[in-house]
C-alpha positions, 0 to 999 in steps of 0.5 A: 500500500502506498501512503502519502505524507507531506508530499512524500510517498511511503510504502506499507508492506506485509499486508495480506494477501501479500508476503508477510514481513519478518520481525527485525532483530531486537536487542533493546526495549523501551516501555515494552516487555519481552512478549507481545500480549497478542502471543502471535504478533505479525509485522508490517513495514513502513518505509520510504518510497523508491523515489526517496532512495538515499534520503531515508535518514534526512530530517524531512523524510524521517519526520514524515515517516515518524509522523505517519507511523505515529498516526498509524499507532493512534488509529489502530489499537492493534499496533502494540509496538514499533520496531526501529531496526537501525538501533535494534529497538522495540518501542511500546506504543504509548512511549513511541506516540508521546515522544514522537508527538513531542518532537513533531510539535517542536520538542526534543528528538526522540533519542530513546528508541531511535537510538539506544545505549550499550556499555563498552568493555572499558566502562564507557557508554556508546550509542547504537543507531545514531550512525544511521542518522549522522554517520557517527555513533556517540561514545561517552568516555568511562570517566563521564559514564560512571553514573550510567543514568546520568551518562544516558541523560547526557547522551540523549541531550547530545544526540538531540544536538547532533541530529540537528547539527550533523556529524562532528568533523573537528574538536568542539568544546561545549558546556554540559547540562550540569555546567561541566565543560565537555569536549567532543572529538571525532575518532581517528576513523570518524565513526565515533564522536568521543565525549570527554570531561573538559 
């Protein structure tokens, strides 16, 4: 089925009598349990139309895609969760609806769900899924990640900024939410934005 939103077309696939869609691999969950209440869930996939190929991560396309997904969640009670493959995340319908609506109405980017965080082997905290949006993942260095909850809050704020500003190409100094000086450095391979205490 082809759907139109803000002048952009999106394809909804997996509807009967068409070929079913497999559930993507899920590693992170936001406001949802391991089992779906229906017991036997079926998936459909919403994706940008072929004319948007290459622009899937651009903010206008992403905004229209998420607005359309939010509308589907609001209109169909059967939708229990939204899966976001770039972050291997599953997002409960209420959480997805509230965070997406807040962003569409001018609030912060819905980082939790569209990205996730994992602890690194050295005790740092690293985003999962941000590279889909800006080509880089965020890495909060171990000294700033001792308190995982505080480091996650910092990561969410930085992701909101990075989604708006784009990738980090050179070292930048910023003031964190608690007034602490922070330094953002691109890694040598440009795949990570490393966050250090200033």
